[in-house]
C-alpha positions in Angstrom: 86.0 43.5 137.5 84.3 43.2 134.1 85.9 44.3 130.8 84.6 47.3 128.9 82.3 46.1 126.2 81.6 47.7 122.8 77.9 47.4 122.5 76.7 47.0 126.1 74.8 50.4 126.0 72.6 52.1 123.4 74.1 55.1 121.5 72.8 58.6 122.1 71.7 60.7 119.1 74.6 62.7 117.6 76.8 62.0 120.6 80.1 60.2 121.0 82.1 59.2 124.1 85.8 59.2 124.4 87.8 57.5 127.3 91.3 58.9 127.9 93.4 56.4 130.0 96.7 57.7 131.3 98.8 58.2 134.4 99.6 61.5 136.1 102.1 63.7 134.3 100.2 63.8 131.0 98.1 67.0 130.5 94.8 65.1 130.1 92.8 68.2 131.2 94.4 70.4 128.5 93.8 67.7 125.9 90.2 67.4 127.0 89.7 71.1 126.7 91.1 71.1 123.2 88.8 68.2 122.2 85.7 69.9 123.6 86.6 73.3 121.9 87.1 71.6 118.6 83.9 69.5 118.6 81.3 71.4 116.7 79.3 69.0 114.7 78.4 66.5 117.4 78.3 66.3 121.2 81.4 64.7 122.8 81.6 63.2 126.3 85.2 62.9 127.5 85.9 60.6 130.4 89.3 60.4 132.2 90.8 57.4 133.9 94.2 56.7 135.3 93.9 53.0 134.7 91.3 50.3 134.0 89.1 48.7 135.2 86.7 51.5 135.8 84.9 51.6 139.1 81.6 49.8 139.2 79.7 52.5 141.0 77.7 54.7 138.7 78.1 52.2 135.9 74.5 52.4 134.9 74.8 56.2 134.3 78.1 55.9 132.4 77.7 56.6 128.7 78.6 54.1 126.0 82.3 54.3 125.2 83.0 54.7 121.5 86.8 55.2 121.5 89.5 54.4 124.1 92.7 56.4 123.9 95.7 55.1 125.9 98.1 57.9 126.8 101.7 56.7 127.3 104.2 59.0 128.9 107.6 58.0 127.4 109.3 59.7 130.5 107.6 57.2 132.8 108.1 53.4 132.8 105.1 53.1 135.1 102.9 54.5 132.3 103.5 51.6 129.9 103.1 49.1 132.8 99.7 50.6 133.7 98.6 50.5 130.1 99.6 46.9 129.7 97.7 45.9 132.8 94.7 48.0 131.7 94.4 46.4 128.3 93.3 43.2 130.1 90.0 45.0 130.9 89.2 45.9 127.4 86.9 43.6 125.3 88.6 42.3 122.2 86.0 43.9 120.0 87.3 47.3 120.9 90.5 46.5 119.0 88.5 46.5 115.8 89.1 50.3 115.3 88.0 51.7 118.7 91.4 51.9 120.5 94.4 54.0 119.8 97.6 54.8 121.6 99.2 58.3 122.0 102.8 58.2 123.0 103.4 61.6 124.6 106.9 62.8 123.8 108.9 65.7 125.1 111.0 68.1 123.0 114.1 66.9 124.8 114.7 63.2 124.0 117.1 62.9 127.0 114.2 62.5 129.4 112.9 59.4 127.6 112.7 56.3 129.7 110.5 54.1 127.6 111.9 52.6 124.4 110.1 53.8 121.3 110.4 50.2 120.0 108.5 48.9 123.0 105.7 51.3 122.4 105.5 50.4 118.7 105.4 46.7 119.6 102.6 47.3 122.1 100.5 49.0 119.4 101.3 46.4 116.8 100.4 43.6 119.1 96.9 45.0 119.5 96.6 46.1 115.8 95.8 49.6 116.9 97.1 53.0 115.6 99.9 54.7 117.4 100.6 58.4 117.3 103.7 60.1 118.8 102.5 63.5 120.0 103.7 66.5 121.9 101.1 68.2 124.0 103.1 71.1 125.3 101.8 73.7 122.8 98.2 74.7 122.2 98.6 74.3 118.5 99.8 70.7 118.8 97.0 69.9 121.2 94.5 71.3 118.8 95.9 69.2 116.0 95.7 66.0 117.9 92.3 66.9 119.2 91.0 67.3 115.6 92.5 63.9 114.7 91.0 62.2 117.7 87.6 63.8 116.9 87.7 62.4 113.3 88.5 59.0 114.7 85.8 59.3 117.4 83.2 60.3 114.9 83.8 57.2 112.8 84.1 54.9 115.8 80.7 56.2 117.1 79.1 55.5 113.7 78.4 59.1 112.9 80.0 58.9 109.5 77.7 57.0 107.0 79.5 54.3 105.0 82.8 54.3 107.0 83.5 51.7 109.7 86.0 52.1 112.6 87.7 48.9 111.3 88.3 50.4 107.9 89.6 53.7 109.3 91.9 51.7 111.7 93.4 49.8 108.8 94.2 53.0 107.0 95.9 54.5 110.1 98.1 51.5 110.8 101.4 51.2 109.0 101.5 48.4 106.4 104.7 47.0 108.1 105.1 45.4 111.5 107.8 46.3 113.9 110.7 43.9 113.8 113.3 43.6 116.6 116.8 44.0 115.3 119.5 42.5 117.4 123.2 43.0 116.7 
């Protein structure tokens, strides 16, 4: 299977495409609805996938992907394993501001299986922004949808004078995660 490429298709006028990649258990449909409700100034195509690579059928009709969002469920170790295996199918040029990670957390930290440090290291290793989000309430979904739409608009080139790489560098912390061993 081929890797997703950044510029393998022509852009559509005033349109951007977002790919959400995540395992079951994450409310992707609800996040998609929030994104579509909040998008007012440009057309948004949202595609959902459980893992990469994407199937080759209908590849010619698939729109250009402007931003890839990997959804990590911290209650599911399989989620981080699927994300790591999916990253092999993403062209390196996507990591220049066109990939971000959302770690979906729960109010009760006792159900957490995945170490937060492992998630931070994953995002750091790909030089991509990481957001810890709670998607249970509509207000929080709306907030993250607005943030993703701002990133998507820049990644799609719909904001003159701002590149996805510049935005990505502003979203990343200036420090790298260091493992502390006692």
